[in-house]
TORTIDO-760320 format. One record per residue (C-alpha): residue in one letter; x, y, z. Coordinates in pm, whole numbers, padded with zeros to 5 digits, always signed. Layout:
aXYZ;...
END
This chain:
m+16000+10857-02727;k+15633+10991-02691;n+15541+10602-02559;w+15802+10665-02278;l+15691+11013-02187;m+15302+10884-02128;a+15432+10612-01945;v+15638+10819-01696;l+15366+11088-01716;m+15111+10825-01584;l+15305+10761-01302;l+15225+11134-01200;i+14887+11140-01265;v+14651+10909-01072;g+14594+10562-01314;a+14494+10223-01269;c+14698+09932-01402;g+14603+09648-01666;e+14705+09265-01576;g+15098+09277-01558;g+15342+08980-01420;g+15532+08806-01737;e+15437+08719-02121;q+15045+08680-02192;k+14960+08585-02498;e+14763+08795-02722;v+14348+08825-02668;d+14139+09047-02832;p+14108+09320-02595;k+13699+09329-02594;v+13766+08952-02451;a+14036+09015-02216;k+13890+09293-02027;l+13574+09003-01893;k+13635+08854-01577;l+13490+08478-01615;p+13463+08235-01375;s+13669+07904-01459;g+13596+07676-01665;f+13430+07958-01910;e+13538+08119-02239;a+13403+08410-02398;e+13409+08534-02788;h+13369+08835-02948;l+13141+08813-03215;y+13060+09106-03392;s+13053+09507-03331;p+12758+09666-03502;g+12859+10019-03452;e+13200+09949-03695;n+12940+09888-03969;e+12710+10192-03918;q+12423+09967-03761;g+12367+10162-03447;s+12408+10044-03125;w+12225+09730-03038;v+12002+09664-02677;g+11739+09357-02797;m+11777+09029-02934;t+11594+08684-02968;f+11637+08345-03146;d+11417+08246-03420;d+11254+07890-03507;k+11571+07842-03753;g+11846+07928-03502;r+11937+08285-03618;l+12006+08575-03419;l+11739+08901-03430;t+11866+09228-03301;v+11753+09548-03275;d+11928+09878-03280;q+11778+10123-03003;y+11715+10425-03259;g+11771+10229-03585;a+11676+09888-03746;i+11632+09552-03742;y+11943+09286-03821;r+11926+08937-03831;l+12254+08713-03819;e+12371+08392-03888;v+12640+08279-03615;p+12910+08073-03678;a+12906+07760-03461;i+13149+07714-03150;g+13488+07640-03270;a+13453+07789-03620;d+13769+07898-03795;s+13582+08246-03840;l+13343+08382-03569;t+13224+08681-03796;p+12860+08591-03825;k+12638+08667-04151;v+12462+08999-04094;e+12168+09145-04292;k+11904+09410-04225;l+11541+09311-04260;i+11279+09453-04494;v+11011+09498-04258;g+10642+09585-04449;e+10572+09592-04841;n+10776+09884-04911;g+11133+09786-05038;d+11316+10148-04974;d+11591+10166-04718;k+11325+10339-04487;i+11281+10184-04176;g+10953+09918-04170;m+11038+09828-03800;g+11315+09930-03519;y+11380+10185-03252;a+11251+09892-03011;q+11320+09800-02629;a+11293+09408-02715;l+11215+09132-02951;l+11080+08775-02896;y+11014+08532-03155;a+10716+08325-03085;f+10368+08163-03211;n+10557+08208-03555;s+10586+08575-03551;l+10818+08836-03422;y+10678+09080-03167;v+10873+09388-03130;m+10814+09625-02839;v+10878+09954-03000;n+10978+10277-02788;h+10921+10593-03005;r+10747+10883-03103;a+10612+10828-03451;n+10791+11052-03678;d+10883+11113-04096;d+11193+10864-04028;f+10968+10578-03878;d+10570+10614-03820;k+10563+10405-03545;s+10438+10498-03208;t+10534+10336-02851;g+10350+10001-02824;i+10387+09612-02894;y+10326+09493-03265;r+10327+09143-03431;l+10567+09096-03725;q+10471+08782-03968;d+10585+08629-04263;t+10280+08578-04462;d+10407+08490-04808;g+10673+08248-04745;d+10961+08489-04859;d+11185+08497-04518;q+11077+08851-04463;f+10828+09025-04222;e+10584+09196-04455;t+10290+09205-04210;i+10243+09422-03939;n+09996+09398-03657;t+09951+09672-03372;l+09840+09458-03070;r+09820+09810-02892;e+10008+10124-02858;f+10082+10272-02525;t+09997+10611-02389;g+10257+10799-02161;s+10587+10942-02164;p+10796+10690-02447;g+11158+10685-02368;e+11387+10424-02156;h+11123+10396-01843;g+10862+10316-02112;p+10722+09929-02225;h+11029+09663-02236;s+11051+09293-02250;m+10829+08985-02319;v+10839+08657-02227;v+10664+08346-02315;s+10474+08180-02023;p+10606+07844-01917;d+10274+07676-02089;g+10350+07824-02402;t+10003+07995-02444;s+10076+08343-02397;i+10324+08636-02350;y+10423+08827-02039;i+10559+09178-02097;v+10708+09463-01845;v+10671+09814-01846;g+10849+10115-01673;n+10679+10363-01509;h+10634+10622-01774;i+10386+10489-01944;d+09992+10436-01849;v+09848+10103-01739;p+09604+10066-02044;e+09275+09932-02012;m+09242+09596-01938;d+08993+09255-01962;h+09117+09185-01595;y+09344+09274-01277;r+09516+09030-01079;i+09506+09345-00825;p+09236+09500-00815;r+09230+09871-01005;v+09225+10083-00675;w+09600+10209-00631;e+09682+10532-00454;d+09969+10652-00294;d+09902+10567+00058;n+10161+10731+00227;l+10101+11002+00494;i+10441+11130+00467;p+10448+11486+00366;e+10450+11527-00034;i+10797+11617-00180;k+10791+11547-00562;d+11141+11496-00698;p+11304+11865-00666;r+11437+11798-00995;g+11182+11725-01170;h+11200+11331-01275;a+10851+11135-01284;n+10686+11404-01104;s+10365+11334-01345;r+10371+10991-01281;g+10118+10881-01000;a+10044+10496-00889;p+10120+10228-00983;g+10460+10269-01154;g+10574+09996-01386;w+10366+09693-01475;v+10385+09339-01576;a+10061+09201-01785;k+09996+08903-01971;i+09844+08879-02347;d+09734+08614-02539;p+09943+08590-02904;e+09688+08788-03082;g+09681+09072-02841;k+09312+09043-02774;r+09290+08979-02417;w+09495+09116-02148;e+09522+09069-01757;l+09704+09279-01554;i+09973+09039-01308;s+10149+09276-01108;v+10255+09652-01042;g+10481+09917-00814;y+10786+09900-01026;r+11009+10180-01154;n+11143+10055-01436;p+11231+09700-01467;f+11371+09597-01809;d+11316+09228-01827;i+11157+08914-01663;a+11223+08553-01635;f+11063+08255-01549;n+11228+08000-01327;e+11185+07618-01358;v+10865+07561-01185;g+10725+07889-01350;d+10776+08147-01080;l+10830+08453-01238;f+11103+08751-01131;t+11268+09081-01246;y+11511+09316-01166;d+11397+09668-01089;s+11625+10001-01115;d+11658+10250-00803;m+11625+10615-00822;e+12005+10705-00784;w+11930+11108-00717;d+11783+10979-00390;f+12087+10786-00265;g+12126+10902+00074;m+11772+10951+00175;p+11501+10718+00386;w+11339+10618+00061;y+11595+10555-00151;r+11524+10179-00300;p+11817+10001-00412;t+11824+09795-00733;r+11629+09492-00675;i+11519+09084-00727;n+11164+09114-00720;h+10930+08782-00689;v+10651+08855-00964;t+10346+08667-00792;s+09989+08706-00915;g+09838+09085-00794;s+10170+09168-00643;e+10254+09539-00517;y+10604+09635-00486;g+10524+10002-00407;w+10683+10276-00607;r+10555+10598-00599;t+10668+10934-00698;g+10924+11160-00498;n+10943+11068-00125;k+10626+10886-00145;k+10767+10540-00202;w+10656+10287+00027;s+10931+10083+00264;p+10984+09704+00171;d+10848+09695+00552;y+10490+09771+00463;t+10273+09489+00475;d+10043+09591+00169;n+10362+09554-00061;l+10578+09279-00091;p+10989+09285+00000;a+11289+09230-00242;v+11414+08866-00251;l+11764+09020-00341;n+11863+09413-00282;i+12176+09426-00563;g+12275+09801-00470;q+12330+10110-00692;g+12335+10048-01074;s+12085+10024-01394;p+11901+09707-01454;t+11852+09561-01795;n+11853+09199-01894;v+11700+08935-01676;f+11710+08557-01794;y+11708+08200-01649;g+11980+07965-01703;t+11742+07643-01783;n+11871+07553-02146;a+12212+07650-02078;k+12505+07408-02124;f+12632+07511-01818;p+12731+07339-01490;s+12368+07289-01259;e+12530+07603-01028;y+12502+07773-01346;r+12210+07674-01535;h+11934+07644-01243;a+12022+08041-01186;l+11879+08369-01271;y+12096+08588-01432;a+12060+09017-01438;f+12278+09255-01621;d+12377+09602-01481;w+12426+09834-01743;s+12601+10134-01521;f+12906+09891-01397;g+12932+09651-01605;i+12812+09305-01402;m+12611+09043-01479;y+12507+08916-01152;k+12408+08517-01108;i+12155+08440-00868;n+12068+08126-00690;l+11723+08112-00582;r+11598+07869-00301;p+11230+07818-00186;e+11160+07927+00134;g+10796+07951+00238;g+10605+08138-00026;s+10888+08255-00211;y+11268+08258-00237;t+11593+08330-00046;a+11850+08425-00272;i+12191+08411-00310;g+12395+08618-00553;e+12722+08681-00732;e+12924+08785-01025;f+12910+08581-01312;i+13064+08788-01557;s+13192+09171-01533;g+13431+09442-01723;s+13500+09803-01774;p+13325+09936-01968;l+13059+09672-02009;p+12709+09878-02100;l+12522+09511-02053;t+12218+09567-02281;d+12091+09198-02339;g+12085+08851-02340;v+11985+08501-02450;i+12060+08127-02428;g+12097+08008-02744;p+11980+07669-02955;d+12400+07542-02913;g+12351+07634-02485;a+12590+07916-02475;l+12517+08262-02389;y+12493+08547-02625;f+12512+08857-02468;m+12522+09240-02611;t+12656+09622-02457;g+12548+09913-02608;g+12226+10168-02590;r+12259+10499-02595;r+12402+10498-02910;l+12733+10367-02699;q+12983+10110-02888;s+12809+09792-02894;d+12943+09443-02910;l+12827+09104-02953;y+12946+08841-02733;r+12896+08452-02668;v+13008+08272-02372;h+13022+07857-02320;y+13154+07603-02082;t+13439+07412-02163;g+13432+07180-01896;d+13329+06806-01966;l+12925+06809-01850;s+12870+06421-01864;d+12783+06364-01523;d+12600+06674-01450;v+12242+06556-01438;d+12068+06760-01209;g+11764+06847-01354;g+11710+07154-01092;l+11384+07284-00913;t+11103+07071-00960;e+10692+07145-00788;a+10787+06825-00523;d+11049+07110-00387;l+10823+07357-00307;p+10769+07426+00055;e+10338+07401+00199;a+10334+07771+00197;h+10445+07808-00157;r+10145+07584-00244;i+09930+07785-00043;r+10022+08094-00221;r+09959+07935-00539;s+09609+07791-00455;l+09520+08172-00340;e+09630+08321-00626;a+09380+08112-00799;y+09104+08321-00666;h+09271+08634-00804;s+09108+08586-01165;g+08763+08727-01001;p+08469+08637-00809;q+08425+08281-00728;a+08223+08057-00472;g+08360+07988-00155;a+08654+08233-00202;v+08602+08435+00126;d+08555+08097+00309;f+08883+07949+00170;a+09097+08295+00171;w+09023+08410+00518;p+09227+08192+00774;y+09561+08260+00567;l+09516+08649+00653;k+09698+08535+00956;h+09955+08280+00788;e+10289+08366+00914;d+10443+08357+00574;r+10412+08723+00427;f+10399+08575+00065;v+10081+08370+00196;q+09916+08647+00381;y+09946+08907+00104;a+09787+08663-00178;a+09508+08579+00085;r+09384+08951+00096;i+09435+09013-00264;a+09175+08694-00315;v+08912+08834-00057;e+08993+09187-00222;q+08842+09005-00558;q+08532+08929-00437;p+08202+09145-00411;l+08263+09394-00059;a+07940+09296+00042;e+08015+08929+00087;w+08295+09010+00337;q+08314+09385+00504;s+08090+09268+00791;k+08321+09006+00866;a+08600+09256+00834;l+08477+09457+01099;s+08353+09184+01370;e+08717+09000+01357;t+08893+08943+01665;d+09212+08815+01528;p+09490+09107+01549;r+09668+08993+01244;t+09376+08915+01046;l+09173+09223+01137;t+09496+09407+01054;q+09509+09249+00690;a+09084+09294+00668;m+09111+09665+00748;i+09338+09742+00470;a+09146+09557+00259;l+08837+09727+00361;a+09021+10099+00355;r+09130+10001-00006;h+08757+09926-00133;g+08528+10073+00170;s+08436+10419+00175;a+08470+10750+00396;t+08165+10653+00627;q+08310+10325+00741;r+08669+10532+00850;n+08563+10550+01193;a+08431+10167+01265;m+08742+10047+01094;l+08978+10273+01319;q+08796+10168+01625;a+08800+09818+01546;l+09171+09846+01514;m+09199+10025+01821;g+09025+09727+01966;i+09322+09551+01950;d+09581+09518+02237;y+09872+09658+02101;g+10102+09681+02389;s+10026+09277+02342;l+10171+09301+01999;n+10543+09177+01880;e+10726+09435+01644;e+10594+09303+01327;d+10223+09288+01421;r+10284+09640+01580;m+10435+09766+01255;n+10145+09598+01038;l+09853+09721+01273;s+10022+10149+01256;r+10046+10052+00896;a+09672+09979+00866;i+09595+10296+01034;e+09812+10483+00799;v+09661+10306+00480;v+09248+10417+00687;i+09388+10774+00730;a+09550+10799+00373;r+09284+10681+00200;h+08966+10850+00405;g+09070+11158+00599;n+09155+11226+00950;p+08898+11139+01241;s+08730+11425+01420;g+08627+11444+01795;a+08653+11148+02009;v+08769+10933+01768;r+09059+11100+01687;s+09144+11226+02073;q+09127+10791+02099;l+09349+10744+01806;i+09624+10947+01971;s+09601+10882+02286;y+09621+10492+02166;l+09899+10550+01982;d+10074+10840+02200;t+10176+10592+02437;h+10393+10325+02240;f+10560+10663+02012;p+10852+10663+02015;a+10881+10319+01956;e+11224+10091+01996;s+11283+10064+01644;n+11366+10321+01354;r+11068+10164+01130;l+10801+10177+01359;n+10880+10518+01416;r+10919+10588+01084;v+10525+10500+01065;l+10397+10664+01372;a+10580+10965+01347;k+10360+11060+01028;v+10041+10927+01150;l+10073+11155+01471;v+10179+11474+01283;a+09887+11410+01071;l+09685+11364+01345;e+09824+11721+01471;a+09903+11492+01806;p+10019+11762+02046;s+10356+11559+02156;a+10412+11459+01817;v+10648+11772+01717;p+10845+11764+02048;e+10922+11396+02058;l+11015+11400+01701;l+11304+11671+01763;g+11397+11488+01992;l+11455+11193+01787;l+11582+11433+01485;e+11871+11489+01736;t+11993+11175+01848;a+11850+10915+01627;e+12099+10692+01423;d+12068+10448+01149;d+12059+10068+01180;p+12360+09912+01071;n+12208+09704+00827;f+11964+09968+00674;q+11927+09919+00312;k+12223+09623+00310;t+12305+09530-00076;l+12465+09240-00237;t+12719+09500-00379;a+12860+09799-00153;s+12805+10128-00322;s+13190+10149-00220;d+13308+09854-00477;l+13108+10013-00777;i+13341+10357-00781;m+13615+10224-00980;r+13415+10046-01227;n+13249+10313-01405;p+13439+10640-01391;q+13132+10831-01480;y+12903+10696-01232;g+13165+10608-00974;l+13250+11000-00952;d+12917+11056-00819;i+12902+10795-00595;a+13255+10868-00441;n+13098+11226-00403;m+12820+11098-00173;l+12993+10804+00017;a+13230+11120+00144;n+12924+11230+00380;v+12644+11035+00377;p+12322+11176+00509;p+12146+11034+00809;a+11880+10881+00658;q+11662+10824+00988;q+11743+11183+01120;t+11637+11292+00727;y+11330+11129+00787;y+11180+11289+01084;a+11325+11630+00949;t+11069+11541+00643;v+10793+11477+00860;l+10838+11745+01113;g+10848+11986+00782;g+10520+11917+00702;a+10370+11940+01074;k+10084+12204+01093;a+10081+12247+01480;g+10284+12197+01795;w+10557+12475+01696;d+10705+12731+01967;e+11025+12942+01899;e+11260+12672+02075;s+11075+12395+01818;y+11189+12618+01491;e+11531+12719+01647;k+11595+12313+01678;y+11441+12207+01347;f+11607+12507+01143;n+11950+12449+01306;w+11906+12097+01212;t+11814+12188+00835;h+12116+12454+00799;n+12345+12168+00923;a+12212+11867+00679;f+12314+12076+00392;q+12671+11929+00482;y+12592+11602+00372;k+12617+11486+00023;g+12316+11269-00085;g+12218+11190-00426;r+12148+11460-00668;s+11807+11574-00543;y+11927+11546-00168;v+11973+11945-00121;g+11631+11987-00304;f+11466+11783-00057;i+11600+11901+00225;d+11526+12267+00081;r+11175+12187+00017;a+11096+12022+00386;r+11267+12330+00540;k+11022+12578+00288;m+10727+12345+00468;a+10811+12436+00796;l+10871+12810+00726;s+10511+12844+00611;t+10399+12773+00937;v+10647+13050+01123;p+10531+13385+01207;e+10539+13652+00896;s+10782+13866+01100;k+11017+13582+01187;f+11026+13462+00831;a+11357+13647+00730;y+11509+13498+01036;y+11431+13144+01026;d+11493+13127+00637;e+11861+13276+00716;l+11872+13025+01016;s+11740+12702+00795;g+11994+12783+00547;g+11808+12982+00311;k+12105+13177+00174;m+12308+12909+00113;l+12120+12781-00173;t+12064+12876-00551;g+11719+13012-00637;s+11607+12670-00715;g+11670+12533-00422;n+11848+12215-00549;d+12248+12337-00499;i+12435+12484-00273;v+12564+12817-00370;v+12952+12763-00487;s+13173+13074-00367;e+13454+12943-00612;v+13451+13087-00974;q+13246+12784-01186;p+13286+12711-01533;e+13110+12880-01749;g+13036+12621-02041;p+12919+12507-02238;g+13113+12222-02217;r+13132+11922-02437;r+13294+11580-02434;w+13618+11671-02498;t+13807+11394-02713;v+14205+11445-02796;a+14135+11485-03122;e+13910+11782-03054;a+14141+11948-02769;a+14482+11884-02904;p+14493+12208-03121;l+14377+12436-02843;v+14716+12326-02629;e+14978+12363-02921;n+15023+12764-02844;l+14949+12850-02464;e+14997+13204-02408;n+14852+13508-02240;r+14633+13270-02046;d+14480+13347-01696;l+14663+13235-01410;e+14325+13247-01161;k+14097+13154-01408;g+14357+12801-01476;k+14333+12759-01070;a+13983+12807-01038;m+13932+12546-01353;y+14156+12330-01155;g+13898+12290-00833;a+13590+12298-01039;a+13695+12007-01251;l+13789+11844-00919;c+14175+11801-00964;s+14212+11933-00645;s+14054+11681-00424;c+14360+11420-00570;h+14651+11614-00615;a+14841+11925-00508;i+15000+12231-00682;g+15227+12477-00491;g+15137+12274-00176;e+14770+12323-00223;g+14549+12015-00303;g+14513+11675-00215;a+14769+11387-00136;v+14564+11086-00305;g+14795+11121-00616;p+15107+11257-00695;d+15178+11655-00634;l+15144+11796-01012;t+15407+12135-00953;q+15695+12005-01130;l+15454+11850-01437;g+15520+12086-01682;t+15880+12096-01676;r+15892+11719-01782;f+15615+11694-02040;a+15452+11873-02325;p+15132+11997-02279;k+14953+11775-02521;d+15092+11466-02328;i+14950+11616-02027;l+14629+11678-02210;e+14606+11327-02343;a+14612+11204-01974;t+14379+11421-01829;l+14120+11326-02104;d+14211+10946-02103;p+14371+10829-01778;s+14335+10479-01828;a+14501+10457-02175;v+14865+10418-01986;i+14902+10303-01639;s+15114+10300-01345;d+15142+10053-01096;q+15258+10309-00809;y+14888+10467-00812;a+14711+10152-00963;a+14349+10031-00830;t+14338+09639-00729;v+14060+09417-00801;f+14028+09165-00502;v+13842+08854-00617;m+13665+08696-00321;g+13541+08356-00220;d+13168+08435-00284;k+13288+08580-00639;s+13261+08911-00549;s+13509+09178-00606;v+13642+09447-00386;v+13849+09718-00600;g+14028+10027-00421;r+14403+10091-00360;l+14576+09870-00157;i+14739+10099+00092;r+14894+09865+00315;e+14867+09435+00431;d+14952+09237+00752;d+14925+08874+00790;e+14544+08878+00827;n+14441+09179+00595;y+14472+09391+00320;y+14354+09735+00402;v+14216+09930+00072;s+14081+10256+00014;q+13810+10281-00239;n+13702+10669-00227;p+13948+10909-00362;f+13760+11151-00182;a+13753+10995+00168;p+14082+10818+00162;d+14103+10796+00517;v+13794+10559+00526;i+13990+10197+00481;k+13830+09855+00393;e+13939+09553+00540;v+13950+09254+00281;p+14047+08879+00488;k+14316+08769+00286;e+14173+08413+00397;q+13837+08520+00192;v+14068+08627-00138;t+14079+08383-00404;s+14267+08591-00661;i+14421+08937-00698;k+14445+09168-01048;e+14510+09498-01098;s+14223+09679-01255;e+14184+09796-01585;v+14035+10160-01494;s+14203+10417-01348;v+14116+10594-01017;m+14130+10907-01193;m+13805+11001-01344;p+13730+11083-01705;g+13535+11323-01799;l+13653+11595-01551;v+13636+11865-01763;n+13371+11812-01973;r+13227+12114-01795;l+13459+12340-01966;n+13445+12524-02257;e+13765+12625-02501;e+13888+12922-02322;e+13801+12752-01960;l+14020+12414-02101;k+14307+12625-02225;d+14320+12804-01912;l+14326+12483-01730;m+14611+12324-01926;a+14832+12641-01881;y+14767+12599-01511;l+14875+12225-01495;v+15203+12336-01747;s+15296+12623-01526;g+15278+12413-01226;g+15108+12729-01050;n+15380+12967-01155;p+15273+13312-01224;n+15604+13430-01406;h+15549+13085-01619;e+15576+13167-02015;v+15204+13072-02089;y+15113+13384-01904;q+15316+13631-02114;
END
């Protein structure tokens, strides 16, 4: 009877369907939720949490074919995994005894990654030493020196300073030549002293935008160069810095020809801001810089002094990266890079094609599921893919995926050195000069400063920078080729002194700006910015000359060029800067392909209810990024204001608070507003503060004041077991508080009671006349448990193997019309039928779980009473 009630109830409360359509054979639900390409089979091997072994995040195979794993907050385990096709799939699992103490105390663990190499187990610990585990954040080498098949010797290769945690040190891989190890580290760990730096150790912010650190405090104490990649020898005695400028990449992988790649994370709180950078695949070249800086100082991929991504993926939380070289998969899958997204449960397959000095990429989903918090993966000795889920103490599982088809005729050996284009080989030859001063380096590299390929051009500049300044500074200042001169001045700005500032600027102003194409104008403007950012504003005649030189070409035709020119002119206090920018502030439109990604944000809403809720809110009213950039630059303007200017600017900031960017959006706008307020006459401060939206904000300036009653909390992650006793006897409840909690939990966004609320989901006015309070509670806390097809989400699998997830609103002969955002139901995506290869019902509800987790016990009871009563003040729950 109860099951029937729940099924009908879910017809009323918005849900999403599992697969329907007839009899299906019984499948392990942990496997059934996976979306796999045709020909692949998945097996669920083990659940460590069910055996009190924690949540696994790192894995590696040893030289005996055994799988080593590590609990994020615990010990290391070793597994003997049954062969594919074995009668029992349950592995034999042992907890390793590490060190010489034979008690239960953890000898080694609390790691982000493991690597078995050089007859040793390398462990990347991420931890503050305490009584439970006395090892600090760093890299350790474990060895079995007495032959008892346990690791009793622990060598500390290096401890790291900074802030350990999920932005700390991460993975390790063996170099292609088998002689060294590459490590990747997040942006909360300091770059330690190295024996050599392939990117010269002269990094700075190099960004003239008025500084606003994250309003909520994230990474505010972290400076350049952000996350980094280094190369070490097996003993950890020689360290070489390879690449910098990342936010928080968890893993790295080499392809068939020895090129290195990583999957870097985004700052999701910046979503909607012009400096937001999506998660992305980066080519980790020698001496490369990828431009992470704290707050709004992050570099645009357009800046010539850092490198662009190979592929922008989209929102998510990157974890594992590996290459499929040793997989027993078809060539399309064997010669591919794989990247894991923890938040949305997507494993991407990325096929790389050499182009110029780097690669182009085609990405698609390989495996996905919900929930599927992917942590690590590796190709095993049997050619199968082993991967894990878990992290942050979540339920952890170990899977194996193998190909079931015939591979006897699949002999494609993949990419070879002979396949690399000329520009690729030039880049590598230039990188040979990144190891330090060498005779002939400047003469060899100099001609390539004007190479049309960006990766070649970059490698040439780093080769020059590795040579003594005296060998090339006069050559730089006397250069006449515009493109070469631009790169040479960036190099000189990075290594020269303020005494050379005017000479550098005059050399750059010797270039005929009007004769340049868009790319060269962008690079020249960036070079001017770097000179000023490093060495300060010029004065006198040079300042006037520079303002005149740039003023003629501002505003430009492109948004990206206007962003650079705007901040340079404001920094120079050009008289025209504020008036011109205010005009752009009112009219600028975003580029259609601005931050174009492989996976659209709208396609992620229903993959993970927790993170999808944030995305849905943001996409309902996304801020104008270009205008926001101008507003931030204007906020830092010290000159050029008048009453009319202030009126225009502060009216804009007031209106900007209507948008729904990432978590830090309101704070960023508030900080720009406050910078501008610091320049207004004292007598007008109160007026402009109110005009600009000051009274709309909380004391911190990070949030809009909400007029409705909000939960007092403290909340909790409510479970049915914890909450069920609270609703057994609902009486003497507060109607108005219940209605307020109904709004605070966002129920009213999709459902109506008594004629008030949204229409995305069914009307809930009569809910309590049909169902018991506990049934309503269970449906609210776990909306995906029982699902109805009336409000189901549908997964459309496309020909390019991507997916579109949303509610099918209608269809015609050519298209499906899909609503993906419950907070913007009228925004419809057209899905061409000819591109759809299959359709299935989603297993994740479009009603987000966790909406009531802000409520305390009394507030939850008031909400349940309101749902039971349908808003009727005469209902018994109010008696």
